[in-house]
N, C-alpha and C positions, 0 to 999 in steps of 0.2 A: 863841641862835639855836635854832630849831625843829628838831623831831625829824620823824620819817617816819612818817606814817599807814598802817597795814596792815590788811589785811582777813584777813589770816591768823592774827589774834590776836582770836576773839570772844567778849566777855563777853554771855552770855544769862541772862534773869531772867524767870520764871514768877512770877506774884504769887500771894499767899494766894488760897484760894479754900475756905471752909470747908464748903460745901456740894457742892464737886466731888473728883474722885478725888485729886488732890494738895492736900490742904487747907493743908499748909505752904508750897506755892509751893516755888520751889529758884532759886538763882543757882549757874551756873557759869562755865566759861572753856575755849572750845573751841579747839585750835590746827588750822589747817587746812593741806591742802598749796597747792601752786601752782594747783591746779584749783579752788579752794575748796571741797574734799571734808574735813569733818573727819576728823580721825586721831589726835588724842587729846583728852582733854577732862579736867579736874579739879576738885572741889567738895568740900565740908565736909558731914559726914552723922553722925548718932549711928550708934552702932556697934551698937544693938541696937533692937529696936522701941521705940516712946514713947507715952505717953500723958501726961496732963495732969501728974503728977509730975515726969515725966524733962524736958518741955518746960518746966515753970517751975525746977525747981530743978537741970537739969542730968545728963549723963549721959556716958559715955566718947564721943569722936568719933573719927572716921577719915576718912581720905581716900578719897573715892570710893565709900562705901557697900559695900565689898566682903562684909563679914560676912554682910548679912542684906537688901542693897537690889540685888542683879544687877550691881555695878561691878566694875571689875578695877583694876589698879595704874595704868592708863593710860587709863581710860574712866571716867567719870561715868556712872551710871544714865540720864541723860537726855541721852547722848551723841547728836549729830546730831537731835535734839527740834528743833521749833519752839519761840518763846518769845514773850510779849507784848511783851518789849523786847529789843533787841540792838544792841550798840555795837563798834565798830572802837577800836582803841588808836593814838596816837600814841607811839612809842618815842621816847626820849632820842636828842638828837643823839649821833651817834659810836657808836650800836649797830646792829649788821645784825639783819634780821628773825629770824635765824638766834640771834643772842646772846640775843634779847629772849624766843623762844621757851625756850631752855634757862634763861633767867631764871624763866619760869613754872614749869619741871619743878624747878629748884632749891627755889623758895619753899615748891611744893605738897608736895612730899617732906620738907620740913623741918617744915612745920607739924604740932602735936600741941595735944593737951589735949580740953576739954570739948566737948561740943554742947550749947545750951542756947538756946532762945527766947524771952523773958520781954517780951512786950510790944514787940518789937523790938530788946531790950537782950540782952547774952550773946554767947558764941563760936558762930557759926553761918555758914550758907553766905554769908550777907550779908557778915558781918564777914570771912570768908575771902578773898571777891573784894576788898572794900575794902583789905583789908590787901595783897593781891598787886598792886594797881593802885599803892599806895603805893610797896612795896619795890622794883618792877620801876622805878618812876619814871613810870609810862604816865599818859597822859593821856585819860579818855574821850571818845570822838567819835561823833558821829551816824553810823549803819550808811548806807554810801555815800559816806563821806568821803574814802576811798582815791582813788577815780575821781572826786573832784570833784562827789559828789553833794549830796543834801538837808541840810536844816537841822535835822533832829527824828528821835529815835529811831524805827526802823521795826521791823514784825514779822518776825521773821528765821524762816527756813525752817532 
């Protein structure tokens, strides 16, 4: 039995850009209200500043980059930002959108460990989002699917 596709949970992804302002890129998840306004967001960050050593060998991680990157308990530093890719999610059959949002909060607040990005490996914002998708039973869908939209990921506002 198929679940419900919602535009109230959005997976956002900025790509790595070694010459840009956001060299590491970032993946985060936004929870929106019924008017599609982001009200909460969650992503995984290093707790302190990082250089090559911390990037490759790891450092303490934290939810939303509260200590050094300007996030808060319920807002990722990229809250409301645009992204190169964005996706809606299909929530499992039998769950409401509110249930699914609570699953995001529960997962995010229970996540812990290091932050490390070693050529795509390690515990980082990518693995945080992928683990969230798996734990919540979400299926990633192209942006616009909730409204019967297009067949590919779209740049999100």
